[in-house]
N, C-alpha and C positions, 0 to 999 in steps of 0.2 A: 531674677535676671543674670543672663554671663556675659563677662567685659565682649560681648560678639556682636552686639545690640539687637539678639534678636533673641525671641526669649527661650530655650528651653524648652522640649517638643514633648513627653512619651505617647507612644503609642497602643491600644492597643487590636491590638486583627489584623491579621495579613495572608486574607484570603485572594480572591482571585480582582476584586476593588482596593480593599487596602494597603494589599498589596504596592500597588503603580503607583498611588495618594502618595504612599512615608515615602519613593523616591523623589516624587518632586520634589520633594521637603525637603530628601536632603539635597539637589540637586539645585536647592533653592539657598542651601549654607547655612537652613539650621541644624543647627545641635541633634539627635537625634538616637530616641532611644526604644527601645522596642523592645512589647514581647506580646508572645505566640503560642494560645495552650502545645499546638503542634508544630515545634524548634524549626522539623527545614524548612518552612512553609522561613519564615526569615536570615536564612543562611544565604540569601541575595542580594539583603540593605546592610547584612553584617559586612561586608566581601565589600558591601559601597563605605561606609566609613559608619556607621550606628551600631548604641554601644546599648548592651543583654541587660535587660532588667527579664529573671527567671521569676518571679513574680507581682501584677498588675499596686501589689503594696513598692516594692520596690522602683515599680516605674512612674509613678504618682511620686514619693520620699527624690530619686527625679530628678523635675521635672518642673515646667512651671506653666505649662498648658496640660492636657492629655485628654487626645482623639481612640475616642473607639471609634472601633467598623466592626460590628459585632455582629454575627452569624442571624442570630436564635434567643429568645429566652432564658435557657439555658448558660448560656457568653453572657448573658449581659447582668444575669445575678452570681453568675462563680467570677468575672468582674470588677461588678462595685457591689456586692456587697461580702461574698469571701470572706471567711476565715482573714486569707494574709487579699485581702478585694484592695479597691483604690482607697473606703469612706475606711482603710483603719489607718489613711495617710494621705487623707486630707489635711491643707491649709489655705488655713482663711486670704479671701485673695484669688487664688488658682482662678481655674475658669475649666471647662469641665467639657468637649466636643461630642454629641456620637450620635455620629454616621449610616450609622444599620436602620434597616425599617425593623422600631418595635408598636406595637400596640402604646396608642396616647397613654395611656395610664399611665402603661412603667416608668418614661421620662418627665411624669408630675410625680412619680412618691420616692425616684432619685432624686429631684431639685430641688423633694421637699426636702428630703436627708443630708443634700450641698449646703444646704440655706439652713440649714440651722446649724452647718461649720463653719459656714458665714463665707464659704464655693458653692457657683454658681453654674449650670447646667447648663447649655444649647442644645440643643437635636436637630442637626441640618440632616435627616436623609438627601443619600445626590441620587437624582437620573440623570440615566445617557449611557451607559454601561461600562463593561472592560476599556473598548479604548478611545471611549473620550477619555474613559480613566490617563490613560499614556498621552494623550494627548494634553491632558489638562486642563479643559474643554467640556464638563460635567457644565450641571447646575445642579447648586445645593435653593434649598427649601427652612429655610430656618423659622425654629423658633425659641423665643426665650429673650430676654430685654437689650432691646435696640444698642445702647449704649459697651454693650458690654459685646454684643456680635460687630458693631463697628473693630472693637481695640482685634479683632480674629480677621479681619476680612484679610489682610493682605497675606497670611501666611491658608489661609484656606484660598487666597486668590492662584491658591500654587498651582490647584489642583483642579481647580470649580471656574466658568471663564464667567459664568452668573450668580452670584446668587441674593437672594431674591427676601424679605422677611416679609410675612405671612399673620401674624400673631405673638403669642404669648408660650409659654412651654407647651408640648405639645403639641400646637400646633404648624407645624411643618409635618408631623407624619401624618397628624392628620388630610394634609398636602397629598401628602405620597402614597395616601392609602385613596383614595384618590386617585392618580395615580394609576397606583398597578389597577383601579379597575377598567383603567381607561387598556391598560398594553392588556390586557387575558381579553377586555371579550376585541383587539383590535386584532388577534395574536391569534385566537379561535376564528374568522371573519376569512383572516386573513390563510385560513385552516379548510376554509369551507370553499371559496377562493380557487385555492389551490387542488384539489378535488374535481371541483365542476369543469377549469383549467384541465386537469386530467378525463379526461370523462369524455369532454369535446374534442380531445386532441388536440387542442391551438397550445402552439409552437413559446414554448415560456419568454420566451426574448422580447418576441414584439406584445406580447399577451402584458408582458411586464408593464416594457415600457409606453403599452399606453393604455391599463391602470396609475400607470404613476401619472400619468402629465394632467391629470384633472380631478375633476372628488373624488373619486375610490382610491383619491394618494393618502398615504399612512406613514409615517417613521417603520412599521411595525408589517406594514407589505413590505415592504423594503427590505427587509429585514428575510421575512419568512417564508417570500416566493420562492425568489431562487432556492436555498434551503430542503425547501417543502419539496419542491420539483424536482431536483436536481441532487436526492441524499447524502451528509457528507457526512468520515468519517476522523473528520479534526472535530478535538474535544473544544466544548465555551464552555464560557462560565457564564452563560441567562442558559439556566440548565428544569424541564421540567417542575424538578420539588425543589427547587427554590423559586419559585416566583406560586407557585399550589399553597406552602409554607405562608406569603403572603396574603394567598387568598383568603384563609382561614382566618383573618387577620381584617380585611375586609369582612367579611361575612358576620365576625362578630359583633364588629358595632352597629354591623346594618343593621342586626339583633339587636343591639342596643339600645337602640334611637329606634325602635322597631318599625324600616324604614323598609317596602320591599323594593330587593331588588331582581325582577326576572332576564333582562337579558345577562345578565356579571352572572344570577346562579345558570343561567343556561351556557356559560361557557368553561367556568369551576365546575360544571357534569363532567364537561371533553378532557378537559385537563383529571377526575377523579379518575377517570376508561385506563386513560393511558399510562393514570402512575400504578393504578394494580397491575397494569402486565408488564412490570420492572422499572417505568424510567423514567426512573426518578432522576438521574444521573446525564439525561440524553438534553438536548438540547431544542425549550420551545420550536425552532421550526418546524418542529418532528412532529407534531397536536395535528397536521394534516395523512398521517401518517393513522392516524386513530379513521381514518375511511377505507373502508375498501373499492376495491376495482366496481363497485355497483352501489355504489355510494352510500352503506350505510356504516352508522358508528359502533365501539363497544359498545355504547350507553344502549342503543336498541335492538332492536329486529337481531336473521339467524350471524350476518359480516364480522369478522373482526378481528380486530387490532393489523395494523400492520408493523412490519419490524422496525425496530427505530432503530436510527442511526447509533453509532459504539458510543460505551458510555465515559463523561468526563470525572473527572478525578478531580475538582471540585466543586461547592453548586456557586450561587456567588453570597 
Protein backbone atom coordinates (compact mmCIF):
# COMPACT_ATOMS: atom_id res chain seq x y z
CA UNK A 1 0.00 0.00 0.00
CA UNK A 2 1.05 3.60 -0.50
CA UNK A 3 0.77 6.46 1.92
CA UNK A 4 -2.16 7.86 -0.03
CA UNK A 5 -4.67 5.41 1.55
CA UNK A 6 -5.48 4.12 -1.91
CA UNK A 7 -3.90 0.88 -3.19
CA UNK A 8 -1.48 1.00 -6.09
CA UNK A 9 -3.18 -0.32 -9.20
CA UNK A 10 -1.55 -2.09 -12.13
CA UNK A 11 -3.63 -2.17 -15.30
CA UNK A 12 -2.91 -4.45 -18.26
CA UNK A 13 -4.84 -3.99 -21.48
CA UNK A 14 -5.75 -0.58 -22.87
CA UNK A 15 -8.26 -1.30 -25.63
CA UNK A 16 -11.59 0.39 -26.23
CA UNK A 17 -12.89 -0.83 -22.86
CA UNK A 18 -9.75 -0.88 -20.72
CA UNK A 19 -8.55 2.63 -21.57
CA UNK A 20 -11.63 4.53 -20.32
CA UNK A 21 -11.77 2.30 -17.23
CA UNK A 22 -8.13 3.14 -16.45
CA UNK A 23 -8.80 6.84 -16.99
CA UNK A 24 -11.58 6.71 -14.42
CA UNK A 25 -9.20 5.11 -11.90
CA UNK A 26 -6.77 7.98 -12.43
CA UNK A 27 -9.55 10.54 -12.07
CA UNK A 28 -10.52 8.91 -8.76
CA UNK A 29 -6.99 9.38 -7.44
CA UNK A 30 -5.65 5.82 -7.64
CA UNK A 31 -1.88 5.53 -8.23
CA UNK A 32 -1.82 3.74 -11.59
CA UNK A 33 0.80 1.83 -13.54
CA UNK A 34 -0.17 0.57 -16.99
CA UNK A 35 1.08 -2.03 -19.44
CA UNK A 36 -0.04 -2.70 -23.00
CA UNK A 37 1.40 -4.85 -25.75
CA UNK A 38 0.80 -1.88 -28.07
CA UNK A 39 2.46 1.05 -26.24
CA UNK A 40 0.68 3.81 -28.19
CA UNK A 41 -2.60 2.70 -26.64
CA UNK A 42 -1.50 3.96 -23.22
CA UNK A 43 -0.20 7.37 -24.36
CA UNK A 44 -3.27 9.25 -23.09
CA UNK A 45 -2.96 7.47 -19.74
CA UNK A 46 0.70 8.40 -19.42
CA UNK A 47 -0.17 12.01 -20.22
CA UNK A 48 -2.81 11.88 -17.48
CA UNK A 49 -0.27 10.76 -14.89
CA UNK A 50 0.02 6.98 -15.10
CA UNK A 51 3.38 5.23 -14.88
CA UNK A 52 4.51 2.72 -17.50
CA UNK A 53 5.50 -0.90 -16.90
CA UNK A 54 7.36 -2.45 -19.81
CA UNK A 55 6.44 -6.01 -18.81
CA UNK A 56 3.61 -7.68 -16.86
CA UNK A 57 6.24 -8.77 -14.33
CA UNK A 58 7.16 -5.14 -13.68
CA UNK A 59 3.46 -4.28 -13.46
CA UNK A 60 2.85 -6.86 -10.72
CA UNK A 61 5.93 -5.73 -8.81
CA UNK A 62 4.65 -2.15 -8.61
CA UNK A 63 1.02 -2.85 -7.73
CA UNK A 64 -1.07 -3.94 -4.77
CA UNK A 65 -3.97 -4.90 -7.05
CA UNK A 66 -3.58 -5.91 -10.69
CA UNK A 67 -6.40 -5.44 -13.20
CA UNK A 68 -6.48 -7.08 -16.62
CA UNK A 69 -8.80 -6.21 -19.47
CA UNK A 70 -7.34 -8.55 -22.07
CA UNK A 71 -8.68 -9.19 -25.53
CA UNK A 72 -8.32 -12.93 -26.01
CA UNK A 73 -6.79 -16.18 -24.78
CA UNK A 74 -3.44 -15.48 -26.45
CA UNK A 75 -3.14 -12.16 -24.63
CA UNK A 76 -4.24 -13.81 -21.38
CA UNK A 77 -1.56 -16.49 -21.62
CA UNK A 78 1.15 -13.97 -22.51
CA UNK A 79 0.29 -11.54 -19.71
CA UNK A 80 -0.38 -14.07 -16.97
CA UNK A 81 1.83 -17.05 -17.84
CA UNK A 82 4.58 -15.65 -20.11
CA UNK A 83 8.29 -15.57 -19.28
CA UNK A 84 7.83 -12.02 -17.92
CA UNK A 85 4.21 -12.60 -16.98
CA UNK A 86 2.32 -11.59 -13.87
CA UNK A 87 2.86 -14.94 -12.18
CA UNK A 88 6.61 -14.39 -12.11
CA UNK A 89 6.21 -11.48 -9.67
CA UNK A 90 2.97 -12.13 -7.82
CA UNK A 91 3.17 -11.71 -4.04
CA UNK A 92 1.17 -13.29 -1.26
CA UNK A 93 -1.96 -11.28 -0.55
CA UNK A 94 -2.26 -9.67 -3.97
CA UNK A 95 -5.63 -9.61 -5.72
CA UNK A 96 -5.92 -9.85 -9.48
CA UNK A 97 -9.05 -8.82 -11.37
CA UNK A 98 -9.70 -9.91 -14.95
CA UNK A 99 -12.32 -7.92 -16.86
CA UNK A 100 -11.83 -9.54 -20.28
CA UNK A 101 -14.22 -12.14 -21.67
CA UNK A 102 -12.54 -15.54 -21.73
CA UNK A 103 -13.34 -19.21 -21.32
CA UNK A 104 -14.27 -19.89 -17.66
CA UNK A 105 -11.73 -22.74 -17.58
CA UNK A 106 -8.98 -20.17 -18.21
CA UNK A 107 -9.94 -18.16 -15.15
CA UNK A 108 -10.08 -21.29 -13.01
CA UNK A 109 -6.64 -22.41 -14.20
CA UNK A 110 -5.15 -18.99 -13.44
CA UNK A 111 -6.88 -18.87 -10.06
CA UNK A 112 -5.39 -22.25 -9.09
CA UNK A 113 -1.86 -21.11 -9.95
CA UNK A 114 -2.30 -17.78 -8.18
CA UNK A 115 -3.71 -19.48 -5.10
CA UNK A 116 -0.54 -21.55 -4.86
CA UNK A 117 1.34 -18.23 -4.56
CA UNK A 118 -1.05 -16.90 -1.92
CA UNK A 119 -2.78 -14.54 -4.36
CA UNK A 120 -6.43 -14.44 -5.46
CA UNK A 121 -8.18 -13.98 -8.81
CA UNK A 122 -11.59 -12.46 -9.40
CA UNK A 123 -13.13 -12.90 -12.82
CA UNK A 124 -15.22 -9.77 -13.32
CA UNK A 125 -16.28 -9.38 -16.95
CA UNK A 126 -18.21 -6.20 -17.65
CA UNK A 127 -21.08 -5.32 -19.94
CA UNK A 128 -22.29 -2.00 -21.27
CA UNK A 129 -19.87 -1.03 -24.02
CA UNK A 130 -17.32 1.77 -24.44
CA UNK A 131 -19.76 4.64 -23.89
CA UNK A 132 -20.79 3.32 -20.48
CA UNK A 133 -17.13 2.69 -19.63
CA UNK A 134 -16.52 6.41 -20.23
CA UNK A 135 -19.52 7.27 -18.06
CA UNK A 136 -18.60 4.85 -15.27
CA UNK A 137 -21.92 2.99 -15.55
CA UNK A 138 -20.81 -0.50 -16.59
CA UNK A 139 -22.29 -3.61 -15.02
CA UNK A 140 -19.74 -5.96 -13.43
CA UNK A 141 -20.42 -9.71 -13.22
CA UNK A 142 -18.18 -11.07 -10.48
CA UNK A 143 -16.90 -14.56 -9.82
CA UNK A 144 -14.64 -15.39 -6.87
CA UNK A 145 -14.68 -15.11 -3.10
CA UNK A 146 -17.16 -12.54 -1.81
CA UNK A 147 -14.78 -11.17 0.84
CA UNK A 148 -12.12 -10.45 -1.78
CA UNK A 149 -14.72 -8.78 -3.99
CA UNK A 150 -15.69 -6.53 -1.08
CA UNK A 151 -12.07 -5.35 -0.86
CA UNK A 152 -12.04 -4.15 -4.47
CA UNK A 153 -15.60 -2.82 -4.77
CA UNK A 154 -14.52 0.82 -4.29
CA UNK A 155 -12.07 0.76 -7.19
CA UNK A 156 -14.30 -1.31 -9.50
CA UNK A 157 -17.05 1.15 -8.62
CA UNK A 158 -15.14 3.96 -10.31
CA UNK A 159 -16.24 2.53 -13.67
CA UNK A 160 -19.11 0.18 -12.75
CA UNK A 161 -22.39 1.41 -11.27
CA UNK A 162 -23.60 -2.14 -10.63
CA UNK A 163 -21.43 -4.96 -9.25
CA UNK A 164 -23.13 -8.35 -8.93
CA UNK A 165 -21.51 -11.38 -7.30
CA UNK A 166 -22.75 -14.56 -8.99
CA UNK A 167 -20.58 -17.34 -7.53
CA UNK A 168 -17.06 -18.80 -7.36
CA UNK A 169 -14.22 -18.17 -9.82
CA UNK A 170 -15.46 -18.74 -13.36
CA UNK A 171 -19.11 -17.95 -12.60
CA UNK A 172 -18.73 -14.34 -13.74
CA UNK A 173 -17.48 -15.50 -17.12
CA UNK A 174 -20.21 -18.11 -17.39
CA UNK A 175 -22.91 -15.47 -16.98
CA UNK A 176 -21.05 -13.17 -19.40
CA UNK A 177 -21.29 -15.95 -22.02
CA UNK A 178 -25.04 -16.07 -21.43
CA UNK A 179 -25.06 -12.29 -21.89
CA UNK A 180 -23.18 -12.58 -25.18
CA UNK A 181 -25.50 -15.33 -26.40
CA UNK A 182 -28.42 -12.93 -25.93
CA UNK A 183 -26.52 -10.00 -27.49
CA UNK A 184 -25.78 -12.12 -30.56
CA UNK A 185 -29.40 -13.19 -30.95
CA UNK A 186 -30.71 -9.66 -30.37
CA UNK A 187 -28.31 -8.18 -32.94
CA UNK A 188 -29.42 -10.80 -35.49
CA UNK A 189 -33.08 -10.05 -34.71
CA UNK A 190 -32.43 -6.32 -35.15
CA UNK A 191 -30.75 -7.04 -38.49
CA UNK A 192 -33.80 -8.96 -39.70
CA UNK A 193 -36.11 -6.20 -38.46
CA UNK A 194 -34.03 -3.61 -40.34
CA UNK A 195 -34.17 -5.70 -43.52
CA UNK A 196 -37.95 -5.98 -43.28
CA UNK A 197 -38.39 -2.26 -42.53
CA UNK A 198 -36.22 -1.48 -45.53
CA UNK A 199 -38.18 -3.87 -47.76
CA UNK A 200 -41.48 -2.33 -46.63
CA UNK A 201 -39.99 1.15 -47.23
CA UNK A 202 -41.14 2.22 -43.75
CA UNK A 203 -39.82 5.44 -42.15
CA UNK A 204 -36.83 4.59 -39.99
CA UNK A 205 -37.36 7.06 -37.14
CA UNK A 206 -41.02 6.26 -36.64
CA UNK A 207 -40.39 2.53 -36.92
CA UNK A 208 -37.80 2.65 -34.17
CA UNK A 209 -40.04 4.77 -31.93
CA UNK A 210 -42.89 2.27 -32.20
CA UNK A 211 -40.73 -0.83 -31.73
CA UNK A 212 -38.93 0.63 -28.72
CA UNK A 213 -42.22 1.55 -27.03
CA UNK A 214 -43.47 -2.01 -26.56
CA UNK A 215 -42.49 -5.63 -26.04
CA UNK A 216 -40.17 -5.67 -29.06
CA UNK A 217 -37.80 -3.24 -27.34
CA UNK A 218 -34.24 -4.27 -26.52
CA UNK A 219 -30.93 -2.54 -25.91
CA UNK A 220 -29.49 -4.01 -29.09
CA UNK A 221 -32.52 -2.96 -31.16
CA UNK A 222 -32.07 0.57 -29.84
CA UNK A 223 -28.36 0.45 -30.72
CA UNK A 224 -28.45 -1.42 -34.01
CA UNK A 225 -31.59 -0.30 -35.82
CA UNK A 226 -30.57 3.31 -36.59
CA UNK A 227 -27.06 2.23 -37.63
CA UNK A 228 -28.43 -0.59 -39.78
CA UNK A 229 -30.92 1.65 -41.58
CA UNK A 230 -28.49 4.58 -41.92
CA UNK A 231 -24.95 3.10 -42.07
CA UNK A 232 -22.18 5.30 -40.66
CA UNK A 233 -18.48 5.45 -41.39
CA UNK A 234 -17.71 6.24 -37.73
CA UNK A 235 -15.30 3.86 -35.96
CA UNK A 236 -16.81 1.56 -33.36
CA UNK A 237 -15.66 -0.32 -30.29
CA UNK A 238 -18.33 -3.00 -30.86
CA UNK A 239 -17.07 -4.96 -33.82
CA UNK A 240 -18.23 -8.04 -35.70
CA UNK A 241 -14.90 -9.73 -35.06
CA UNK A 242 -14.96 -8.99 -31.35
CA UNK A 243 -18.42 -10.46 -30.84
CA UNK A 244 -17.70 -13.38 -33.15
CA UNK A 245 -14.70 -14.40 -31.05
CA UNK A 246 -16.88 -14.58 -27.93
CA UNK A 247 -19.52 -16.53 -29.87
CA UNK A 248 -16.92 -19.26 -30.29
CA UNK A 249 -16.60 -19.40 -26.49
CA UNK A 250 -20.38 -19.75 -26.16
CA UNK A 251 -20.43 -22.53 -28.75
CA UNK A 252 -17.53 -24.33 -27.03
CA UNK A 253 -19.34 -24.17 -23.67
CA UNK A 254 -22.56 -25.50 -25.18
CA UNK A 255 -20.72 -28.43 -26.78
CA UNK A 256 -19.03 -29.26 -23.49
CA UNK A 257 -22.45 -29.26 -21.79
CA UNK A 258 -24.02 -31.26 -24.67
CA UNK A 259 -26.57 -28.47 -25.06
CA UNK A 260 -28.13 -27.52 -28.39
CA UNK A 261 -28.63 -23.78 -28.94
CA UNK A 262 -30.37 -23.61 -32.35
CA UNK A 263 -31.39 -19.93 -32.22
CA UNK A 264 -27.88 -18.88 -31.21
CA UNK A 265 -26.38 -21.15 -33.88
CA UNK A 266 -28.49 -19.44 -36.53
CA UNK A 267 -27.33 -16.00 -35.37
CA UNK A 268 -23.72 -17.18 -35.35
CA UNK A 269 -24.02 -18.31 -38.98
CA UNK A 270 -25.03 -14.78 -39.96
CA UNK A 271 -21.94 -13.43 -38.22
CA UNK A 272 -19.83 -16.10 -39.94
CA UNK A 273 -21.11 -14.87 -43.31
CA UNK A 274 -20.32 -11.24 -42.55
CA UNK A 275 -16.89 -12.13 -41.19
CA UNK A 276 -16.05 -14.04 -44.37
CA UNK A 277 -16.89 -10.93 -46.37
CA UNK A 278 -14.01 -9.10 -44.64
CA UNK A 279 -16.06 -7.20 -42.05
CA UNK A 280 -14.20 -8.20 -38.86
CA UNK A 281 -13.60 -4.58 -37.84
CA UNK A 282 -17.04 -3.29 -38.77
CA UNK A 283 -19.71 -2.36 -36.25
CA UNK A 284 -22.05 -5.17 -35.17
CA UNK A 285 -25.01 -3.15 -36.45
CA UNK A 286 -23.72 -3.81 -39.96
CA UNK A 287 -24.99 -7.39 -39.66
CA UNK A 288 -28.09 -6.00 -41.35
CA UNK A 289 -25.97 -5.39 -44.44
CA UNK A 290 -25.69 -9.17 -44.81
CA UNK A 291 -29.19 -8.90 -46.28
CA UNK A 292 -29.56 -7.73 -49.86
CA UNK A 293 -32.61 -5.90 -51.16
CA UNK A 294 -34.26 -9.20 -52.09
CA UNK A 295 -34.20 -10.49 -48.52
CA UNK A 296 -31.36 -12.96 -48.99
CA UNK A 297 -28.30 -13.30 -46.79
CA UNK A 298 -24.80 -14.43 -47.52
CA UNK A 299 -25.62 -17.77 -45.87
CA UNK A 300 -28.04 -18.98 -48.52
CA UNK A 301 -29.37 -18.27 -51.99
CA UNK A 302 -27.89 -16.08 -54.72
CA UNK A 303 -27.86 -12.82 -52.73
CA UNK A 304 -24.53 -11.22 -51.79
CA UNK A 305 -23.83 -9.35 -48.55
CA UNK A 306 -24.12 -5.59 -48.83
CA UNK A 307 -20.95 -3.60 -48.27
CA UNK A 308 -20.42 -2.71 -44.62
CA UNK A 309 -19.27 0.58 -43.12
CA UNK A 310 -15.69 1.73 -42.69
CA UNK A 311 -13.27 -0.50 -40.81
CA UNK A 312 -12.67 0.22 -37.15
CA UNK A 313 -9.23 0.58 -35.67
CA UNK A 314 -9.63 -1.94 -32.88
CA UNK A 315 -12.00 -4.50 -31.47
CA UNK A 316 -13.35 -4.61 -27.92
